[in-house]
C-alpha positions as a Markdown table, in Angstrom:
| # | Residue | x | y | z |
|---|---|---|---|---|
| 1 | Met | 51.5 | -234.3 | 87.1 |
| 2 | Ile | 52.6 | -231.5 | 88.9 |
| 3 | Ala | 55.2 | -232.0 | 91.5 |
| 4 | Arg | 53.9 | -230.6 | 94.7 |
| 5 | Thr | 52.0 | -231.7 | 97.6 |
| 6 | Phe | 49.6 | -230.7 | 100.4 |
| 7 | Glu | 49.0 | -231.6 | 104.0 |
| 8 | Thr | 46.2 | -229.0 | 104.8 |
| 9 | Lys | 42.8 | -228.1 | 103.2 |
| 10 | Ala | 44.6 | -224.8 | 103.9 |
| 11 | Glu | 47.8 | -225.5 | 102.0 |
| 12 | Leu | 46.0 | -227.2 | 98.4 |
| 13 | Ala | 43.2 | -223.7 | 98.8 |
| 14 | Arg | 46.1 | -221.1 | 98.6 |
| 15 | Phe | 47.7 | -223.1 | 95.3 |
| 16 | Val | 44.3 | -222.5 | 94.1 |
| 17 | Leu | 43.8 | -219.1 | 94.4 |
| 18 | Glu | 46.7 | -218.1 | 93.5 |
| 19 | Arg | 46.8 | -220.4 | 90.2 |
| 20 | Ala | 43.6 | -219.1 | 89.6 |
| 21 | Ala | 44.9 | -215.2 | 90.4 |
| 22 | Glu | 47.6 | -216.7 | 87.7 |
| 23 | Leu | 44.6 | -217.5 | 84.8 |
| 24 | His | 42.4 | -214.7 | 85.8 |
| 25 | Pro | 44.5 | -211.4 | 86.9 |
| 26 | Ala | 41.5 | -209.6 | 87.4 |
| 27 | Ile | 40.0 | -212.2 | 90.1 |
| 28 | Arg | 39.9 | -211.5 | 93.8 |
| 29 | Phe | 39.2 | -213.4 | 96.2 |
| 30 | Ala | 37.5 | -213.0 | 100.0 |
| 31 | Pro | 37.6 | -215.4 | 102.4 |
| 32 | Gly | 34.4 | -217.9 | 102.8 |
| 33 | Glu | 33.0 | -219.4 | 105.5 |
| 34 | Asp | 35.5 | -221.9 | 105.9 |
| 35 | Glu | 39.2 | -222.7 | 104.5 |
| 36 | Leu | 37.8 | -224.5 | 101.7 |
| 37 | Thr | 35.0 | -221.9 | 100.5 |
| 38 | His | 36.2 | -218.8 | 99.3 |
| 39 | Arg | 34.1 | -215.6 | 97.6 |
| 40 | Tyr | 35.4 | -213.8 | 94.8 |
| 41 | Thr | 35.0 | -211.1 | 92.4 |
| 42 | Tyr | 36.2 | -209.7 | 89.2 |
| 43 | Thr | 38.0 | -206.1 | 89.4 |
| 44 | Asp | 36.5 | -205.9 | 85.6 |
| 45 | Ser | 33.4 | -206.7 | 85.4 |
| 46 | Ser | 30.0 | -206.9 | 87.7 |
| 47 | Leu | 31.0 | -210.6 | 88.0 |
| 48 | Ser | 31.2 | -212.9 | 91.7 |
| 49 | Gly | 30.8 | -216.1 | 93.0 |
| 50 | Thr | 31.7 | -218.8 | 95.4 |
| 51 | Leu | 34.3 | -221.3 | 94.9 |
| 52 | Phe | 33.6 | -224.5 | 96.8 |
| 53 | Leu | 36.8 | -227.1 | 97.1 |
| 54 | Gln | 35.7 | -229.6 | 99.6 |
| 55 | Ser | 35.0 | -232.4 | 96.6 |
| 56 | Leu | 38.8 | -231.0 | 95.2 |
| 57 | Trp | 40.3 | -231.6 | 98.5 |
| 58 | His | 38.7 | -235.0 | 98.9 |
| 59 | Asp | 39.8 | -236.3 | 95.2 |
| 60 | Tyr | 43.3 | -235.0 | 95.8 |
| 61 | Ser | 43.1 | -236.6 | 99.5 |
| 62 | Arg | 42.3 | -240.0 | 98.2 |
| 63 | Thr | 44.9 | -239.8 | 95.1 |
| 64 | Gly | 46.7 | -237.2 | 95.6 |
| 65 | Glu | 46.5 | -236.5 | 91.7 |
| 66 | Leu | 46.7 | -232.2 | 90.9 |
| 67 | Asn | 46.5 | -232.5 | 87.1 |
| 68 | Arg | 42.6 | -231.8 | 88.2 |
| 69 | Val | 43.2 | -228.9 | 90.4 |
| 70 | Ile | 44.2 | -227.4 | 86.9 |
| 71 | Asp | 41.2 | -229.2 | 84.8 |
| 72 | Phe | 38.7 | -227.5 | 87.9 |
| 73 | Leu | 39.9 | -224.3 | 87.9 |
| 74 | Asn | 39.8 | -224.1 | 83.7 |
| 75 | Ala | 35.8 | -224.9 | 84.2 |
| 76 | Gln | 34.9 | -223.0 | 86.8 |
| 77 | Phe | 35.9 | -219.6 | 85.2 |
| 78 | Lys | 34.8 | -220.8 | 82.2 |
| 79 | Ala | 31.3 | -220.8 | 83.2 |
| 80 | Ala | 31.8 | -217.8 | 85.2 |
| 81 | Glu | 33.2 | -215.9 | 82.2 |
| 82 | Tyr | 30.0 | -217.2 | 79.7 |
| 83 | Val | 27.9 | -215.8 | 82.6 |
| 84 | Ala | 28.9 | -212.7 | 82.4 |
| 85 | Gln | 29.6 | -212.4 | 78.8 |
| 86 | Arg | 25.8 | -213.3 | 78.1 |
| 87 | Ser | 24.6 | -210.2 | 80.8 |
| 88 | Leu | 26.8 | -207.6 | 78.3 |
| 89 | Asn | 25.4 | -209.1 | 75.4 |
| 90 | Gly | 22.0 | -208.9 | 77.5 |
| 91 | Ser | 21.5 | -213.0 | 76.6 |
| 92 | Ile | 20.1 | -214.0 | 80.2 |
| 93 | Gly | 18.3 | -216.9 | 81.3 |
| 94 | Ile | 19.5 | -221.0 | 80.7 |
| 95 | Asp | 19.5 | -222.4 | 77.2 |
| 96 | Leu | 16.5 | -225.1 | 77.3 |
| 97 | Phe | 17.0 | -227.5 | 74.7 |
| 98 | Asn | 20.8 | -227.7 | 76.4 |
| 99 | Ile | 20.1 | -229.0 | 80.2 |
| 100 | Tyr | 20.4 | -232.3 | 81.8 |
| 101 | Pro | 19.8 | -234.2 | 85.4 |
| 102 | Ser | 23.3 | -234.9 | 86.8 |
| 103 | Leu | 23.7 | -237.0 | 89.1 |
| 104 | Arg | 26.0 | -236.6 | 92.5 |
| 105 | Ala | 26.4 | -237.7 | 95.8 |
| 106 | Ala | 23.7 | -237.8 | 98.4 |
| 107 | Asp | 25.5 | -234.8 | 100.4 |
| 108 | Phe | 26.2 | -233.4 | 97.7 |
| 109 | Phe | 24.4 | -229.6 | 98.3 |
| 110 | Lys | 25.7 | -230.1 | 102.0 |
| 111 | His | 28.5 | -227.7 | 102.2 |
| 112 | Gln | 27.1 | -225.4 | 100.0 |
| 113 | Lys | 25.4 | -222.5 | 102.0 |
| 114 | Asp | 23.4 | -221.6 | 98.3 |
| 115 | Gly | 22.6 | -225.5 | 97.7 |
| 116 | Glu | 18.9 | -224.6 | 98.5 |
| 117 | Gln | 19.0 | -221.6 | 95.1 |
| 118 | Met | 20.1 | -224.7 | 93.0 |
| 119 | Leu | 17.4 | -226.5 | 90.9 |
| 120 | Lys | 17.2 | -230.2 | 92.1 |
| 121 | Ser | 15.8 | -233.2 | 92.6 |
| 122 | Ala | 15.8 | -236.8 | 94.6 |
| 123 | Asp | 14.4 | -238.6 | 92.2 |
| 124 | Val | 17.5 | -241.7 | 92.7 |
| 125 | Pro | 17.4 | -242.9 | 96.5 |
| 126 | Ser | 20.8 | -242.2 | 97.7 |
| 127 | Met | 21.7 | -239.7 | 95.8 |
| 128 | Gln | 21.2 | -236.0 | 94.7 |
| 129 | Thr | 19.9 | -234.8 | 91.2 |
| 130 | Ala | 21.5 | -231.6 | 89.7 |
| 131 | Phe | 20.2 | -229.9 | 86.8 |
| 132 | Ile | 23.1 | -228.4 | 84.5 |
| 133 | Glu | 23.3 | -226.5 | 81.3 |
| 134 | Asn | 25.8 | -228.7 | 79.6 |
| 135 | His | 29.1 | -227.5 | 77.3 |
| 136 | Ile | 32.3 | -228.8 | 76.3 |
| 137 | Ser | 34.2 | -228.5 | 78.6 |
| 138 | Tyr | 32.3 | -226.8 | 81.4 |
| 139 | Tyr | 28.6 | -226.7 | 82.5 |
| 140 | Leu | 26.3 | -224.7 | 84.9 |
| 141 | Phe | 24.4 | -225.6 | 87.6 |
| 142 | Leu | 20.8 | -224.1 | 87.2 |
| 143 | Thr | 20.4 | -221.9 | 89.8 |
| 144 | Lys | 17.4 | -220.0 | 90.9 |
| 145 | Gln | 19.0 | -216.4 | 89.9 |
| 146 | Leu | 19.8 | -218.5 | 86.6 |
| 147 | Ile | 16.7 | -220.1 | 85.6 |
| 148 | Glu | 14.5 | -216.2 | 87.2 |
| 149 | Pro | 14.0 | -215.2 | 83.1 |
| 150 | Val | 12.4 | -218.7 | 82.8 |
| 151 | Leu | 9.9 | -218.6 | 84.9 |
| 152 | Val | 7.8 | -216.1 | 82.8 |
| 153 | Tyr | 6.6 | -219.2 | 80.9 |
| 154 | Met | 7.5 | -222.2 | 83.1 |
| 155 | Asn | 7.6 | -223.2 | 86.3 |
| 156 | Glu | 11.1 | -225.2 | 88.5 |
| 157 | Glu | 9.1 | -228.3 | 87.4 |
| 158 | Glu | 8.8 | -228.3 | 83.7 |
| 159 | Ile | 12.5 | -227.1 | 83.9 |
| 160 | Lys | 13.2 | -230.4 | 84.9 |
| 161 | Gln | 11.1 | -231.8 | 82.6 |
| 162 | Gln | 12.6 | -230.6 | 79.7 |
| 163 | Ala | 16.3 | -231.8 | 81.2 |
| 164 | Phe | 15.0 | -235.2 | 80.9 |
| 165 | Val | 13.4 | -234.4 | 77.8 |
| 166 | Asn | 17.1 | -233.6 | 76.2 |
| 167 | Leu | 18.2 | -236.6 | 77.5 |
| 168 | Arg | 16.0 | -239.1 | 76.4 |
| 169 | Lys | 16.6 | -237.2 | 72.8 |
| 170 | Arg | 19.8 | -238.2 | 72.9 |
| 171 | Gly | 19.2 | -241.6 | 72.9 |
| 172 | Trp | 21.0 | -244.3 | 74.0 |
| 173 | Asn | 25.0 | -244.3 | 75.6 |
| 174 | Ser | 26.7 | -246.7 | 74.7 |
| 175 | Val | 28.8 | -249.8 | 76.5 |
| 176 | His | 32.7 | -248.7 | 76.2 |
| 177 | Met | 33.9 | -252.1 | 77.3 |
| 178 | Ile | 32.0 | -255.5 | 78.7 |
| 179 | Met | 34.3 | -257.6 | 81.0 |
| 180 | Pro | 33.0 | -261.6 | 81.9 |
| 181 | Ser | 32.5 | -262.0 | 85.5 |
| 182 | Pro | 35.5 | -263.9 | 87.0 |
| 183 | Thr | 33.2 | -265.8 | 89.3 |
| 184 | Ser | 29.6 | -265.9 | 87.5 |
| 185 | Asn | 27.9 | -266.4 | 84.1 |
| 186 | Gly | 27.5 | -263.2 | 83.8 |
| 187 | His | 29.1 | -259.7 | 82.9 |
| 188 | Phe | 29.5 | -256.3 | 83.7 |
| 189 | Gln | 29.1 | -253.2 | 81.5 |
| 190 | Val | 31.5 | -250.2 | 81.8 |
| 191 | Phe | 30.1 | -246.6 | 80.7 |
| 192 | Ala | 32.7 | -244.0 | 80.1 |
| 193 | Lys | 32.9 | -240.7 | 79.6 |
| 194 | Ser | 30.4 | -239.2 | 77.7 |
| 195 | Asp | 29.7 | -235.3 | 76.1 |
| 196 | Tyr | 26.8 | -234.6 | 78.6 |
| 197 | Pro | 25.1 | -236.6 | 81.9 |
| 198 | Phe | 24.1 | -239.8 | 80.6 |
| 199 | Gln | 23.9 | -242.0 | 84.1 |
| 200 | His | 20.2 | -241.4 | 84.4 |
| 201 | Gln | 19.7 | -243.4 | 82.0 |
| 202 | Phe | 19.4 | -246.5 | 83.5 |
| 203 | Phe | 17.1 | -245.0 | 86.1 |
| 204 | Leu | 14.5 | -244.3 | 82.7 |
| 205 | Pro | 12.8 | -247.7 | 82.1 |
| 206 | Asp | 11.9 | -246.6 | 78.7 |
| 207 | Leu | 15.4 | -245.6 | 78.1 |
| 208 | Ser | 17.0 | -248.7 | 79.2 |
| 209 | Gln | 14.6 | -251.1 | 77.6 |
| 210 | Gly | 15.8 | -252.5 | 74.7 |
| 211 | His | 19.2 | -252.2 | 75.8 |
| 212 | Leu | 19.3 | -254.1 | 79.1 |
| 213 | Pro | 16.8 | -257.1 | 80.4 |
| 214 | Pro | 14.6 | -256.4 | 83.0 |
| 215 | Asn | 16.5 | -257.0 | 85.9 |
| 216 | Phe | 19.9 | -256.3 | 85.7 |
| 217 | Leu | 22.8 | -254.1 | 89.1 |
| 218 | Ile | 23.7 | -250.7 | 88.5 |
| 219 | Ala | 26.3 | -248.2 | 89.9 |
| 220 | Val | 27.1 | -244.8 | 89.7 |
| 221 | Pro | 30.2 | -244.6 | 91.0 |
| 222 | Ala | 32.0 | -241.3 | 89.5 |
| 223 | Gln | 30.5 | -238.7 | 87.7 |
| 224 | Asp | 31.8 | -240.0 | 84.3 |
| 225 | Met | 31.3 | -243.6 | 84.8 |
| 226 | Ala | 28.6 | -246.3 | 85.5 |
| 227 | Ile | 28.7 | -249.7 | 86.2 |
| 228 | Val | 25.9 | -252.6 | 84.9 |
| 229 | Tyr | 25.7 | -256.0 | 86.0 |
| 230 | Val | 23.5 | -258.3 | 83.6 |
| 231 | Ala | 23.6 | -262.3 | 84.7 |
| 232 | Lys | 22.3 | -264.8 | 82.3 |
| 233 | Asn | 20.9 | -266.6 | 85.4 |
| 234 | Arg | 17.5 | -265.4 | 87.3 |
| 235 | Met | 17.9 | -262.3 | 89.5 |
| 236 | Asp | 14.6 | -261.4 | 89.5 |
| 237 | Thr | 14.0 | -261.4 | 93.4 |
| 238 | Leu | 15.7 | -259.0 | 95.4 |
| 239 | Glu | 17.3 | -261.7 | 97.2 |
| 240 | Leu | 19.2 | -263.0 | 94.1 |
| 241 | Ala | 19.7 | -259.7 | 93.5 |
| 242 | Arg | 21.9 | -259.5 | 96.4 |
| 243 | Ala | 23.6 | -262.6 | 96.3 |
| 244 | Gln | 24.6 | -262.2 | 92.2 |
| 245 | Ala | 26.2 | -258.1 | 93.3 |
| 246 | Lys | 28.0 | -260.0 | 96.1 |
| 247 | His | 29.6 | -263.5 | 94.8 |
| 248 | Ser | 29.8 | -262.1 | 91.0 |
| 249 | Gly | 32.1 | -259.3 | 92.3 |
| 250 | Phe | 30.1 | -256.9 | 91.2 |
| 251 | Leu | 30.3 | -254.9 | 94.9 |
| 252 | Glu | 34.0 | -255.0 | 94.5 |
| 253 | Leu | 34.2 | -253.3 | 91.3 |
| 254 | Val | 32.2 | -250.8 | 92.5 |
| 255 | Gln | 33.9 | -250.6 | 95.3 |
| 256 | Met | 36.7 | -250.3 | 93.6 |
| 257 | Ala | 36.1 | -247.4 | 90.8 |
| 258 | Tyr | 34.9 | -245.7 | 94.0 |
| 259 | Gln | 37.9 | -245.1 | 95.3 |
| 260 | His | 39.9 | -244.8 | 92.5 |
| 261 | Glu | 38.1 | -242.7 | 89.8 |
| 262 | Pro | 38.4 | -239.0 | 89.8 |
| 263 | Lys | 35.1 | -236.9 | 91.0 |
| 264 | Pro | 33.5 | -239.9 | 92.5 |
| 265 | Ile | 29.8 | -240.1 | 93.7 |
| 266 | Ser | 28.4 | -243.0 | 95.5 |
| 267 | Asn | 29.1 | -246.8 | 95.9 |
| 268 | Gln | 25.6 | -248.1 | 96.3 |
| 269 | Ile | 24.2 | -251.0 | 94.2 |
| 270 | Phe | 21.0 | -250.6 | 92.8 |
| 271 | Trp | 18.8 | -253.2 | 91.1 |
| 272 | Ala | 16.3 | -253.0 | 88.2 |
| 273 | Asn | 13.5 | -255.2 | 88.2 |
| 274 | Gly | 11.6 | -254.3 | 85.3 |
| 275 | Asp | 10.2 | -250.9 | 86.2 |
| 276 | Arg | 11.6 | -250.4 | 89.6 |
| 277 | Arg | 15.0 | -249.0 | 91.0 |
| 278 | Leu | 15.8 | -250.6 | 93.8 |
| 279 | Arg | 18.8 | -249.6 | 96.3 |
| 280 | Leu | 20.6 | -253.3 | 97.6 |
| 281 | Ser | 21.2 | -253.1 | 101.3 |
| 282 | Leu | 24.3 | -255.4 | 101.1 |
| 283 | Ser | 25.0 | -256.0 | 105.0 |
| 284 | Lys | 22.4 | -259.1 | 105.4 |
| 285 | Pro | 23.3 | -261.9 | 103.8 |
């Protein structure tokens, strides 16, 4: 772990920019609209972009963990260099067979002034779906600029559909760990980091069928995690689902993961009832 602590957003941002300059001497930063937003250019190419540090500050504020800073920077600039290299080679557009839907927090686009330029949808309640071109150690968000060459022969909705086609072709991402519930006749299934964004599989009945029962609970507390609760008892009404979420310990497990896992997404819990996926309101008994 890097032995350094920061009290303010400005201190963290300064460290990130200094570290970025060490990793990439050709980069130049300019102030953005706030202390966590910085525009950048390269002196040796026409590459430019914006560095958003809001999620990084959020993670650091919760955990004090700085190793993610280096991972974050490496991924950011690998992606930027990939785009630059493709442009130099005359290869523009996206790899249609390597794009996927990727769940994000409900306010994911809030701080990103160019968020409206990203390809996105709101197909899961209380969350956002971004679309990415996936690579082993980094990914690219599909922006209007990036997909522009593809729009000659397919529209935005068809690009989104292709992302879901690619996810379905991957098949079912298997459970990583199974734990019995300490207080109910059921168990938790923990799905961990994969080499592609897999969490939408729980919201697509044709994917979950055969792997999960008609009724289950699902939460996506962090970017690299999903947690499912499967009950042996009935859970085929909203009232039973809400009761199981509370009494099984599932609610506490989800809250704990959301608070402590890096790259948090949501502490919302969803109930699968056949082909429907409903967000549970747990404020009622």
